[in-house]
N, C-alpha and C positions, 0 to 999 in steps of 0.2 A: 704462019710459022709452024713448022713441024715439031712434034714433041721429041725431046732428047731421049726420053725413055728411062728405064731402070737398069742399073748395073748390078748384076748378081755376083756376089763374092762368096765363093765356097772354099772353106779351109778344111782340109782333111788332116787329122792328126792320127797317125798310126804308130803305136809303140807298145811293147810288152803285150802282144796278142789281143789288143783291143783297139777299136776304131771309133773316133768321135767325129761327127760331122756337125760343123757349126756354120750355119748359113746366116749371113748378115746382109740384110738389105740396106744398102746405103743410098739415101736419096740425094743424088747429086743435083739434079734440077727438078725432076718429077713434074714437069710442066708441059702441058699441052695447051697452048694458047691459040685460041681462034682469032681470026681477024676482027678488029674493033669496028663495029658498025653502030653508030648512034650512041657511043659512050658505053659499050658493053664489052666485057672481057670474060673469058671462060678458062678455068684451070682444072686440072685433074691431079688428084693426089691419092695415095693409098690410105686405107684406114689404119688405125692404131699407130699412127706416127707420133713420135715423142713431142712433148711440148717444146716450142721454140723452133720446130723444123721449118725449113724454107718452103714457101709455096710459090711465090712469083715476085718479080720486080714490077710492081704496079706503076711506078713512076715511068719506067721505060716503056711498058706495054701501052700505057695511056698517052705517052708522049708529053709527060709533064716534067717540070723541073723540080728538084728537091726544094728549092726556095719557095716555089709556089705551094708545095704541100705544107711547108712550115708556116708561111704567112697566111694561108687559107685555113689553118687549124683543121687539117684533114682529119676526119673521124668516120668510123663505121657505124651505120645504123642498120638494124635488122628487125624484121617483124616478130621474130621469136625472141623470148627472153634469154635463151642460151646463145652465146656468141662463141663459135668454135675457132675463130681466127682473130688475130690482132694486127694492127697496122703500126709499123715503125716509121713514123713520119720523117725522122731524120735520115733514114736510109732509103725510104720509098719502097719497102718490101713488105710482103704479107707473110706472117708467121702463124704456126699452129699455136693456139692458145691453150687447148686441152685435147687430150686423146679423143679421137672420133671413132665411135663404133657404128659401122655401116648398118648392122642389123638392128641396132637400137634406133638409129635415125630414120631408116627407110623401111625396115622389115623386108618383105619379099619384093618390094618395088625395085625394078632395075630399068634403066640406070638410076643411081642414087645421087642426088645433088641438092645443094642448098644455095640460096642467093642472098645477097645483101647489097647495100648501096654505100658508096663513099661520097661524102658531101664536103665540098670546099666552100669557103666563104670569102667575101670581099674580092671579087664578086662571087655569088653563089653558083656552084656547078655541081652536077649530080652525075654519078657514074654507077652503072649496074655491074656487079661482079657475080659470077656463078662458079661454084666449086663443085666438081664431080668427085665423088668418093668411090675409089676402086676397091673391089672386094679382095680380101686376103683370106686364105684358108686358115681361119682361126677357130672354127667350130667343128666338133666331131659329130658324125651322124648318130643320132640317139633314137631309141625306141620309147614309146610311151610307157611300156610296162617292162619289168625285168624278166617276165616269163609269159609265154603264150601257151594257153591251155586249149587243146583241141580234143574233141570227142568224135571219133570216126567209127562208123559201123564196120563190122567185119565183112558185111555184104557189099561194101563199096567196091566197085569194079575198077580195074586198072584204067587209068585215064581220068579218074575223078579229080576235080580241082578243089583246092581249099585255099581260100583267100587269107593271106597273112597281113598283119598290121605293118604298114610301111614305116621306115625310119624317117626322121626329120633332120634336115641339115639347113640351118638358116643362111648358109652361104649361097651365092648365086654363080651362074656361069659354070666353068669347069670345076670350081671348088665345091659345087653342090654334090648331092648324092648321084653316083654313076652306075653302080652295079651291086648285086647281091650274090651270096654264095651259101650253100647249104651243106652241112656235114652232120652225119654220114648220108650217103645217097643209096642205101640198100633198098629201101622201100619207096622213097619219094624223090622226085626231081623238082627242080626249081624253075618256074616259068615267070619271066619278067616282061611286062608289056608297058610300052611308053604311051601315055595319053597325049591328047592333042595340046594340052597346056604344059607339057613337059614333065608332069609328074609320072611316077612309075607305079605300076600295079603289080604286086608280088603275089604269086599263087604257088601253092605246093601241089604238084600232081602225083597221084598215086601211081607208082610204077609196077609194083607187085601186090597181089592180093594180100590182105591181112588175115591172120588167123588168131583169134582171141585166145584159143586154147593153148597156143604155143607162146604167145607174148601178148599180154593184155595192155602194156603201155610201152611207149617209145620216147626217147630223148634225142632231140636234134639241136643243132646250133646254127642260127641264121646270122650271117655277117653282112653288114652294109658298108660299102667302101665308096669314098668320094674321089674326085679326080684331081685334087690339089697336089701341090708339091711342097713339102712332103705329104704323102698320102695318109689320110686319117680314116679310121674305121670304127664301127660299133657293132656289138653283138647282142643277141637275145636268145634265151633258151626256150625251146619249143617242147612242150610236154604233150604227147598224143596218148589219149586213152581210147582203147578199142572197145566199141560197143557191139551189142548184138544187132541183128539185121534190121536195117532201115534203108531200103534201097532206092527211095525217091527223095530227092532233095527239093527244097522250096525253089520256086521259079517266080521272079518278078515279072509283072506284066510289061514293064519297060526297062530297058537297060539304062536309060538316062531320063531323068525327070527335070523339067524346067518350070520355073515359076517366077513371078514378079511381085514385089511388095513395096509399097511406098515407105520412105523413111518416116521415122517418128510414129510408126504404127503402134496401136495400143497393145498392151499385154493381153495374150490370149487370142490374137488374130490368127486365123487358120491360113497357113501358106499353101500347103498341098497335102494329099494323102497318098502314100505308097501302098501298093497292093501286090501280094505274092500268094501263090497257091502251091499246095503239096498234094500229090496223087495218092499218098498213103492215107490210111484210115486210122481212126482211133486217136490215141495220143500222139502218134507220129505225124498227124496232119496239123497239129496245133503249132502255130508259128509265132515267134517273138521277134520284134524289131529292135535294133540298137544301132547307135552310131559306131562307126569305125574310122580310124584315121582322121580325126578332126582335132582342131586346136582348142585350147581352153576358152579362147575368145568366142568361138562359135557355140560352145556349150553355154556361155553366159547369155547368148542372144536367142537360141532356139531350143526347143524341147520336143522329144519324139515320144508318142504314146506307144508303149511296148506291144500292146495287143491290137490297137486299131491302126497303127501306122500313120497317125495324124501328126504333122509337123506344124508347131505353133510358135508364135513370137513370145519371148519371156523377158527380153532386154530392150534397151533403146538402140534402134538402128539409125545410124548416121551415114548419109550418103557421102559426106565429106571425108569420112574415115575409110570406107570401103564401098566400092560400086557394085560388087557382086561377091557371093559366097559359094563355095563348092564343098560338098560333104559326101561321104559314102555311108550307105545304110545297109546293114547286114540283117538278113532273114534267116532264122535258125529254127529247125523243128526239134522235137524232143529226142530224135535219134541222133542229133548232132550234125545233120546235113545243113549246108548253108548256101545262100546265094546273095549276091551283092548287086546294088545299083548305085548310080551316081545321081546326085541332086544338085542342080545349078539354080541359084536364086539371084535374080537381078534386082538391084535396089533402084527405085524410081526417085529422082530428085524432087524435092518440094522446096518452095521458096520460104525457108524457115530461118534464114540468117539475115540479120540486119546489117547493112553496110557499116563498116568501122572507119572512123576518121581519126587519123594519127598525125599530130604535128611533128614533123621531122626536124624542122628548124623554124624559129619564131623570134621576131624582134618586137618586144612589147612596147618599146618606145622608139619613135622616129622623130627627127627634127622637123620643124614646120617649113623649113626651106628645102625639103627633099624634092628632087626633080621628079617629073612625071615618069612612071614606069619603074619606080624603085620597088624591088622585091621585099616584101614584108614577111612572108612565111612560105614554107614548102610543106605541102599537105599530101599524105598518103591515104587514099581511099580504096578499100578492098571489100569484096563480098565473097564469102566462101562458097556460095552456090555456084552452079554451072549453067551454061547456056544463057538464055535471056535473064534468068534469075540472078546471074552474076554480073550483068552489064549495069554499070553505075554511071549516073549523071550527077555533076556537082555544080552548085551555084551559090551565090551569096545574096544577101538582102539588098534592096534597091535604095536609091537616093543617098548613097555614100560615095565618097571619092575613091573607091576601091573596086577592082574587078578580079576575077579568077580565070586563070588560063591553064590549059592542059599542056604538060611538058612530055614526060615519058609515060609509059603505061602505068595506070593507077596512081600517077603523081600529078599534082596541080600546084601552081604558084599563085600567090596572092600579091598583086602589085597595085601601086597607086595609079589613079586614073586622072587626077587633076592636082592643082596646087593646094597645099594645106594651109590653114590659117588657125593658129592656136587661140587667138583672141576671139574667134567665132566659135570654134569647137575645140575643146582641150582634149577630148577623148572620143573614141568610137567603139561601140559594141557591134561587132561583126558576127553574124550568124552564118555558119557554113552548113549547107544542107546537101546530103547525098541521098539519091533515090535510085533504086534498082528498077529493072524493066519486068519484074515478075508480075504474076497475076494471082492475088492482088499484090501490088508493089509495096515494098517496105522502104522506109526512109529513116535517116538518123541526122541529127544536127549537133553542132558544137559551136559554142559562142566564145569568142576571144575578145579581150579588151586591149585596144591599142591606144596608147597615150601619145599625144603630140608634145614633144619637148619644145621648150621656149628658146628663142634666139634673143640675145641681149640687144634690144633696139630702143630701150627707154632708160634715160638717166634719172637718178634720184632727185626729188624736188622737196623743198622746204615750204612751210606755210608762210613764213616771213623772210625778208632779206636781212633784217637786223633784230636781234633779241636783246632784252635787258634782264639782268639777273642781280639780285641783292643778297649780300651775306653780312651777317653781324660779326663784328670784330671779336677776337678771343674765341673763335670757333675751335672745335677740336679737329685735329688733322683727320682726313678721311670723310669729312662731312659732305653730304650731297648738296651741291649748290643749285644746279640747274639740270634740265634734261632737254636735249634737242631730239627732234624726231623728223625723219624724212620718209617719203613714200616712193615706191617703185612699182610701176604697173606690170613689170615682168614677174616671173614665178621662179620658185626654187632658188638655185644658186644665183641666177641673174637678179633676183629680188632681194638677196641677202646683202644688207647694207652694213658697211664698216665705217665707223666714224674715226677720223684722223685729226688730231690736234696739230695745227701747223706751228712749226718752231718760230719763236720770236723771243725778245728780251724785254724784261720789265725792270727798270732801274739797274741796268747793267747785269742783272741776274737772268739766267735762262727761265723760260716760261714753265718748264717742267718742275722747277722748285716751288712754284706757286699753285699750279693746277695740274690735275691728271684727269683722264677720261677713260670710261669703259667703252672699248671699241665696238662692242656688240649692242649695248643698250643705249648709248649716247648720254649716259649720266656723267655730269661733270662733278668732280670731287676736289675739295681743298686739300692740297698737299702739305700745307702748313697752317699755322694759326695767324690770321691777319691782325694787323695793328692799325687802327684808323689813324693814329698819330703819325704813322710812317707812310702808308699808302692808302689813298682814298678811292681810286678807280683805275681800271685798266681794261684793255680791249684784247680779245682773242679771236682767232679765225678757225673755223671747223670745216673740214671737208668730208662729205658723205660720198662714199665710193661703193658701187655694187660689186658682186662677185662674178660678173660676166667676163668673157674673153673676146675682145679686149674690154677692160673695165670702163665704165662711164661714171662721172662724178660731178658734183656741184658744191659750191661753197656758201657759207653763211657767217655773218659777223655777230659776236656776242659782247655786249658791254657789261662788265661786272662792277658793281658799286659796293664799297665797303661801308657799312653803317656803324656809327659811333655807339659805344656802350659805356656805361658808367663803371669802368674798371679801375679807375685811379682814385684813391682816397686823398683827401686834402693833406697837404704837407705843411707842417708848421715851420715857418722860417724864423719867427721870433715870438717868444723868448726861446733860446736854445736850451734843450734839456740835456743835462749831463749827469752821470751817476757818481762821478768823483767829487764834484763840488756842488754846493747848494747856492743858487742865486736868488736873491730877494730884492723886491722893490720897496724902497722906504717911503713912507707917507708921514709927514710931520703931523703932530697932534693938532696943530693949528690950521690944518688944511680946510679950505672952504668946500661947500657943496659943489659938485661937478669937477672937483680936482682931478686932472688926468694922471692916473697912476702909471699906466703903461699901455701899450697897444699890441694886440696879438696879430701877427702877420702870417697868412697862409695862402697857398696857391693850389690849383687843381690842374693836372695835365690834360683832362678831358676838354671837350668843346661844347658850346651851346649851353643848354640849361644844366647839363651835367657838371659845368664848371662854375655855376652860380653858388657862392658860399654864403652861409649865414652863421652868426656867432651867438652862442647862448651860454649863460652861466649855469653849469651843470651841478657843481657842489661849491659850498662856501662855508667858512667858519661862521660868518655872520652875513646873511643875505641882505640885511637892511643897511649894510654899510657900503656895498659896492654894486655896480651894474656894468653890463657889457653891451656895447653898441651892436645891434643886429646885423648891420651891413658893414661897418668899418672895423669892428673888433676892439674898440677903445674901451678900456676899463677906467671908470670914473667913480668918485664917491657920491653916495646918495644923501648923506647927511653929514653933520659935523661930528668929528671924533670926540668922544667923551672919555672920562677917566676910567670908566669900567671896561672899555674896549681893550682886549688883550693886545699884547705886542705882536704876537705871532698870528697872522691871518693867512689861511691857505685857500686858494681859489682853483677850481677845476673848470676850464673853459672848453666847451664842446664846439668844434668846427664841423659843419655838416653841409654837403653839397645838395643840389636839387635833382639828382638823378633818381631813377626808379629801378631797383631800390636804391635808396640814398646810402652814401658812405660818409663816415665821420672820423674825426680824430680829436683827441683831447690833449690838453697841455695843462700842466700844474704851474700855477703862478703863486709864489710866496711873497706875501706883503708884510713888511715890518712897520708897525705903527709906533714910531719912536722918534725922538729928537736927537739921539746920540748913537753912535755905532757900537760901543761896548755893550750897551743894553741889548742890541740886536744879536750880537755874537753869543752872549750867554743863553739866550732863549732858544737858538737853533742848534746848540751843541749836543743836546740830548736826543737828537733824531735817530742817530745810528744805534744808540743803545736800545731804544724802544724796538727798533726793527729786529735786532738780534734776540731780544727777549721773546718777541712773538714767534720767531722761527723755532726757538727751543721749546716753547709750549706745544707747538704743533707736533714736533718730533716725539715728545713724551706721550702725547695723546695716542699717536699711532702705535707706539710700542706697547702701551697699556692695553689697547684694544686687541692686539695680536696675542698677548699673553693670556688674557681672559678667555679668548676663543680656544687657544690650545688646551688650557686646563679643562675647559668644558668638554672637549672631545675626548681627552684622556679619561675623565670621570665616567663618561658614557661607556667607553670601552671596558673599563674595570667592572662596572656594574653588570654589563652583559656577560663578562667572563665568569663572575661569581654566580650569576643565575644559571649559566651553563654547567658549572661544576656541581651545583646543588642538584640540578636535574639528572646529571650523570650519576651522582652518588645514589640517588633514590632508585635509579634504574638498576644499578649493581646490586643493591639490597633486595630488590624485588626478584631478580633473576637468580639469587643464591639458592632458592628452592628449599629453604629450611634445613640446611645441613651444616650448622655451626658446631664446632667441636666443644665439648664440655670443658669447663675450667675447674681445676681442683678446688675443693672446698677450703683447702688451707689458705687460699688467697682471699677468702671472704671472712673477715672478722665477724663473729656473731653479733657483736655490739660495738658501737664506737661512740665517742663523745669528744667534745671540744675540750681537751685537757688544758689548753692555753687560756681558756675563758675569754675568747675573742667575741663570743656572742653569735657565732654562725651555727653551732651545733648544740643548742640548749635543750633540744627535745629528742625523744625517741620516735622514729617514724616506722609505722607498720603498714605493709602493703599486702594485698591479696589479689592474685591474678587468676582469672578463669579463662581457659583457652579451649577451643575445640580440637579434635584430632587432626584437622586439616588447616589449622590456623597458620601454618608456615607459608601457605600460598595466598593468604588474604591479608587485608589491612588490619592493623592493630587498633583497638579502641583504648585510648590513653586512660589510665586509671588515676584516681585521686587518693590522697591519704585516707586511711580507714577511720581516723578519728579527728574531730575538729579540735578538741581540747587535748593537747599533748602534755604528757608528764615531763617535767624537767629531769634532766639526767645530771647527776653530779659525777665527779671523777671516779668515785667508787662504784658507780652503776648500781645504786641501791634501789632505784624506782623502776618498776616494770608495769606493763598493762596486761590485764587478763584477756584471754581469747574471746570470752563472751562479750566483754565490753567493746572489743574491736568490731565484732559483728553488729552490735546494736548501733554503734557510731556509723558504721558503713551504710545502714539503712536510713537512720534519722538525719544524718548530716547531708543536706541537699543544697546548701547555700554555696553557689559557685564562687562567690566573691570573697569568702573567707579562706585564704590560702596561707601556707607557711611562707616564711621569708625566703627570698631568693638566696641560693647558696653562694658561697664564696668560690670564685673561680680558681683560687689557689689550691683547692683540694682536688682538683681534677688530675687524672692521669694523663701522661703524654701518649702520643699515638703508638710509639714503639713499646711502651710498657704495658699497654692494655692487653689482657689475654684473649686469645680466640679472635673470631671475626669482629668482635666489638672494638677491636683496636684499629679498625679501618675507618676512623672518624676523620673529619677534615682537620687540617693543621691548626685552624684557629680555635678548636676546642681542646687543644692539648694542654696538659698541666703536669706538675711534678708527680712522679710515681714513687710510693714509699718503698722502704727497704723490705726484702722478703721477711716473713715472720719467723720467729724462732721455733724450736721443737715444742716448747711449752705452750706457745701461743697456738700452734697447729693442733695440739691435743685439746685445748680448750674449745677450739672451733669445731672439732669433731663431736665433742660432747654436746655442744649447743645444737649442732645439726641433728643429732639423734632426737633431742627433745622436740625439735621442730617437725620432724617426720611423724612422731607419734601424735602431735597435735593436729597435723594436717590430714591424717588418715581419717579422722572423724568427719571431716568436711567434704570429702570427695563425693561427687555425684556421678551419674552415668554420663560418659562422654566428656567429662571435664576434669580438670586437675586443679586442686586448691592448694595454695601456698600461703602460709602464715609465718612470716619471718619475725622473730623477736630477738633483738640484739642485746647481748649482755655487756656489761661494762668492763669485763675482764680485759678485753683487747682495746687498749688505748694507745694511740700514737699521736705524736704532735702534728704529723702531716698525713692525715687519713683522708682518702678520697670520699667525696660525697656520693654514696651509693644510690641516692635518688636520681643521679644522672644516668646510671647504667644498671638495669636489672636484667640479668642474664638468665635464660631458661634453658636448661640442658636439653640437648636433642633438637634445638631450634636455631635457625640462622638469624633471629631478630634479637635486638637489645631494646628493652623498654626504658624509656626516659621519663622520670617523674616530673620533669619540668614542663611537659606538655599540659599538665593539669592547670598550669597557670594560663596557658593559651585559651583554655575553655572559659575561663572567667576573666576578670579584670586584672590587669597587671598590678601587683602590690607596690606600695610606695617604698622605694629603696631607701635604706638608711644611710648609704654613703655612695660616693662615685664608683667605687669598686664593685659594689653590689649591683648598681644599675648596669654596669658593663657586663657583669656576669649574667644577669637576667636576659640581656639581649642575645648572648651566646647560647643560653639555654633554649631560647625560641628557635634558633637555627637548628 
């Protein structure tokens, strides 16, 4: 089939003095299909085609139907990881998967192509496809450097040639580099020579002699043009420096050097040595060697000694990447004259690549009834070496029912060689070995595991034909009764057994209302609670079915027996118990021994020993009077009735069965020992009242217990609250930091007395306080009265104590148990009436506050304060302050606060309480209830 070719569409737009040429290459078919020989097809496409572009109709070219591609799950397999094409199996066409760059794919190799395979399954078929990439002029000729610097002696004669660095164009064919041009051409002409390999050698020939004195440097432009359409070009600037005379250029001993080097040669291996001579003398004969016009890849593989001209290996040479290398070597003397030679290095192949084994398609599991010749796997074996080193032989291990056959080039198929039997061998480890023909030969192997799948040819089997199961009545629904188990010699799904409970009816009800079964484990569960009295045994049928196709099954019968349980208590038939009326059996007082009073009749719904009943006398008003028959339940008299026997006799009869555990029932039997009915009626009429009385007592006890518990909890809460308030108050006093405001002295009467004569203020109290300068930040030491023997104070305040006597009493009086009487709490100030910070006392310490003093009273207080200051001055020591307060009787009020409760110190935040002196000793005996209460508050 001939190629349809490319249609070139050129659109020219000319308007407003400008022209735009837009060339669009539309790929209509772009197919050049060779004839198919042995399942091979070849296509040709241009590089840089857009993704999704059409390549070829593979279904038509291979003569396949679209349905065959879909049913065979056609797919593309490639040796390389990159796939440039994709297969549309529903249309049977090949499309471009991603843009293809021919230069990146093949480099300088022409023609450029890549191959892949199309595999179909069911049955397996393999087709080889080759796609050739046509070059497009998408690369511009480029020079290795932006500027070429030349040094030319002025003595250079016309006709001297200077080699220039060639441009590089990765394109091939007509799209590659075609010609060069030089501008200007006043002194130089351009000479281009084509080498045997197609590369071009560019030389600049001197046309006219140079004169350094006229022009010591020249600037030229070298242009390289390719042959593509549109045409592309690249330029480089040439800078020529004119040197003084050096009329002999270096000359290589050979124009072309050839050498061979094995691949994988070690670093430092000498390839060859180039040699050049210069007829000049001195510095002009010194020659340096350098590479010219080589790629970066060659620079990574070889290095050239600038002075000796030795070419050595510095990189890893791989024959599979390149079979030969070409490079130009430049010889330059100090005068700037040069000569070039070409070096051709051939790479010798070495058997250094191990054959690679790739599974293109593999069936890990095949059925045991597979026919002989069934394809199991398609294997690709390849060796990157060439010649005999790349020839590969493939085989598998022996004594297995598989052989390997060669199909296409480098492809093998693994097929069955005999009938398979899973019961004999359930799996095979197949080792595929590939060996090349190199010397020494290299080999590789790959092991694959093939499992033989089972065919369902065995039915499930039970150990017994009939099973027996027992279940106790009154079982909980969902209880496991029995478990059946069947075995199947097959494997996997064919051995997976499902248990099915066959439908039937039990006592007109469906079997599902009695029994359920776990289809996976074969456990039989009770769907309801069984009652032995209703059903005692039944029969079910279970079918075990495997998961094969078609499934195989077997049946088994299970007899289920319900066992009796002592679940029914005896029922009293006589005497009948009622709550509304009271029934009593009458026994005359003249009854003989063995007199039949009554008979207790009871039944039990259970069977066997669970229904055997025995009768016992559980409780009785008089056990010596009656007895109960163990088996028959008859109540008879044991002795004669006497006068002291009460009329009302109550018997409690216990009826018990013989089950394990036993169940019982009791019945109350009222017996009236009397000869007349009115006597019986009066005796039994009080029964209801006693019952109501007992119920009321119980209720009252419960209410009392709840009340006491509530009061106890409330008391605990109140106690904790008081403790917390006390702790908080102490913390507030501690944090006040000694900054209480002073109280006017007018509020402090110099002396006070109990004018009413109640007995609480019969003495004059004198206090002396000694504090340090920093006492506001520390704890107080509570003081005691200065004198034990206190002088009584009358309403006129005629008696006082001397200051000296107070000091002596303060030293001698050390008995802590002799304290003054507790103060009356009625003399205390209320919280709002107390001046200064001392008014922040707790509410429980509050008392009535007296009326403010008059002007006369304030004047008397000031005079008394002056006397106190003069007396206190004599007692001041270093770092302490002494206070001796002596109260005069001029200030008398009926309700004066007890100042022992609050002693205020000006300039301090603390208030001294005289009641703490009692805490240091023993509590005094209170004279009355009020005083006792006051003392407790003072302790707080």
